[in-house]
N, C-alpha and C positions, 0 to 999 in steps of 0.2 A: 504494500500500500504506500502511496506517495506520502512523504513526511508532512506536507502541508495539510493533507487530508487527515492524517493521524492527529495533528494538532487541533483541527476543527472538531473532530470526533471527541477528543478529550475535553475540549471546552464545552461542547454540547452536553456531554455526560455530566460535567460538573455543574452546569446551569440547572439541569434536571435535578441533580443531587441537592442543589440549594433549595429548590422549590419543594422537593419531596421530604427533606429532613430539616428544613430551615428552622422549624419550631424547636427541634431538639438541639441542633448544633449551633444555632444562632449566628450563622455566617451571613455577612452582607453580600450584596451582589458584587461589589468591588473586590471583596476578599476572595470570592469564588473565581471571578474573572482573572485575578492575578495568578491563578494556577497555570495559566498559559500566557505567553508573551504575544499579544495581539499586534501583529506587524502590519504596517502600511508604508508606502513609499511614494515619494515625489521624484520626478525625473526632469532633466533639463538638457538641452543640447550643449550648454556651457558647463564648465567645471564648477562645483561638483555635479557630476551627471546623475548621481543617485543619492538621495537622502532618505534614511530610514527613520521612522518614528514608531514608538510603541507605548503601551500603557505602563504606568508606574505601579509598583507593588506597595500595598499598605503595611507590609512587614519589613523589618530591617534587611537590607540587601548587603551581602558580604562580598559578592563577586559578580561581575558581568563581562561577557566576551561577545565579540562579533566575528563571524567567519564568512568567507566568500569562496565560491568555486564556480566553474562552468557547469551547467546542467548536465547530469549524467556522469560527471567526473567522480572517481572514487575518493580522491583526497582533496582536502581544502587547500586553496592557494595560500591562505594565511588565517590565523586566528589572533585577534588583537584584544587586549584588555581594555575595559571601559571603566569609567567612574561608576561606583555603586549607585549614584543618583542620576545617571544619564538616562534620558528617555528619547534620545535621537543620536544619529551618527551620520556624517557625510562621507561618502566614498570619493576621495579626490583622485583616485587612480583608475576609476572605471573607464573603459574604452567606449568610444562612440559606436552605436549600433551593435552592441554586444549584450547578450542576456546573461545575467548572473543569478546564482542561487545564494541567498543569504540566510544565516542562522544567528539569532541572538539567544544566548543562554544566560540565565541568571540563577544565582544561589541565594535563597532568602529563607528567613526563619518562619516558614509557613506551615501550619498543621496540615495543609492539603498537599504537601510535597515540597521537599527542599529545593528541587531543581525544576525550573520552568523554562520552556523553549518556545521560540517562534521561528517560522520559516516563511520565506517569500522569494519569488522570482521577480526581478526588475531589471530594466535596462533602458537607455535613452534612444528613442527613435529606432527601436528594434523592428525588423520587418515582420509583418503579420504572417501567421501560419494560414495559408490558403486552404489546405486540405488535411484535416486530422483523421479522416476516415469516416466510417458510418457509426452512428450511435442509435441503439434501439431504446426508445422511450416507452416504458410500460406504465400505463396510467390506470389507477383505480377508477373504474367506470363510474362509481358514485360521485366522483369529483369532476368528471368531464364537463358537466353542465355548469355547476356553481363556480368553477374556476376556469371557465373557458377563456376569458381574457388573459388571465395569468399564465395559462398553459401556452397560449399563442405567443405571449411575450417570452416565455422560456424557450420555445422553439426558435423564435427570432434571434434571441441572444446566442443560443448554441450555434445556429447557422452563421451568425456574424463572427463567431469564434473559430469557424473553419470546419464545423461538423456537418455531415449530411445526416439529417434526423429522419428516422422512420418511427412511426408510432403504432402501438397496439393498446387498445383499451381492454382491461380484464375485469370481469365481475368479481365482487367480493365472495359470491357464492361459488365461484369456480374451485376446483380441486387444485392442489399443488401441481399435479401432473398436467392439468389443462393450462395452468399458468406457464409451466415449463415449455409446453408445446407451442404456445403462442410466441414465446421468445425464440424458440428454436426455429420456428417457421421463417421468421424474418432473417435469422442468422443464415439459414440455408440459401436464401436468395443471393447473398454476396458475402460468403465467409472470408474472402480475402481482404475485404475492406472494413469489416465489422470489428470495431476496437473496444466498444464499451456498451454497457446496459445501465440505464438509469431507471430506478424504480421510484414511482411517484404515488404516494398514498398508501392505503392499507391493502396490500396485495397478499393473496394466499401463499404462504411459505410453509415448508415442513419444519416441524420441531423434532428434535431427537436428543438423546443422551440423558444421563443422570449425572450432571456436572454442576460445578459452582465456580465458574471462571472468575467471578468478581470477588471471591473470598468471603462473601456474606453468608456463612453457613453456621447456624446455631441449631443444636438438637431440638426436634419438636418437643413441646408445642410452640417454641419460639419461632417468630417469623424468620424466614430465610429464603435464599434464592436458588437452592439446590433443586435441580430437576431438568426438564427438557428446555433447550434453547433453540432459537431459529438457526437452522442449518445454513441459511443464506449469509450468516455472519462470516462463513468461510468459503462460500461457493464461488467458483470462477465464472468467467464469461463464456468460455467454450461450451457449447451445448452437449458435446459428448461427455464432458466432465460433469456438467449439470445433471445429465441423465444418471450418471453413476451415483451422485450424491442423493438424488431423489429415490433411486432404487434402494440405497442403503436406508434412507429415512422412512420408506414406506413398505419395507419388506415384511413387516409384521413380526419380526423376531425381536422380542423385547430385550432378551439377554444380549443379543449382538448389538442392539441400539445403544448400549451404555457408552461405548467408545466412539460412536459415529462422529460427534462434534470434533473430538480431538483427532480422529483419523482423517477427517476431511481437511483439517487445518494442516496436518503433516503432509498430506498428499498433494494439496493444491497451493500451499503458501510459497 
């Protein structure tokens, strides 16, 4: 999974956490949001060509660093130390028309995690990507009407970003196998160009496993999260692999289902 997506998922989870247990833990929104470094960038044709900004932490910061590399590179070009109070940094060596990947990492005295990270791609006057390939947009049919304008905007934005978008609406009453087949049908039309699947809304997905990946497991009758989890958490785009996951998840063998979630992660990660 792309690191920027990981950061967004972490922040989304923590914001849900804030709402779900806010009465017990008494975290403010700012405290929860500080668990991730929320990155944004401004660019200019003149030096400095890239300037990064991010949110401050309400907790004492002991260390901050910024790193830069070209997208896809394994190693960072450099990692520089920043002031613990810094909330911005100007890249004075960024080249014109060059895309960079940046990471800001801070260490702070937070009960939500000592290390927070933020990731962003930025560059000045970088050429647009004209063709990213095909994206399958699978939409919860219940939302197709009420969110018609928003879905039209989403497709327009994706198209403007270089994607060819194909859409399939799936009923909430459909089975996971029917949902899989709807996605698989579009993939089969042009497998060579299909690069991504975007799930929008409440779509049928298989659940499997007797697991507790988030660590919240207390013995009954205490509330806990141990049990079946969505297999889509680990499912890949390729339909032949999706088929395997669905077969594992719907095979009816309860004993074998225990390890499905972890097996899927090991097989397809």
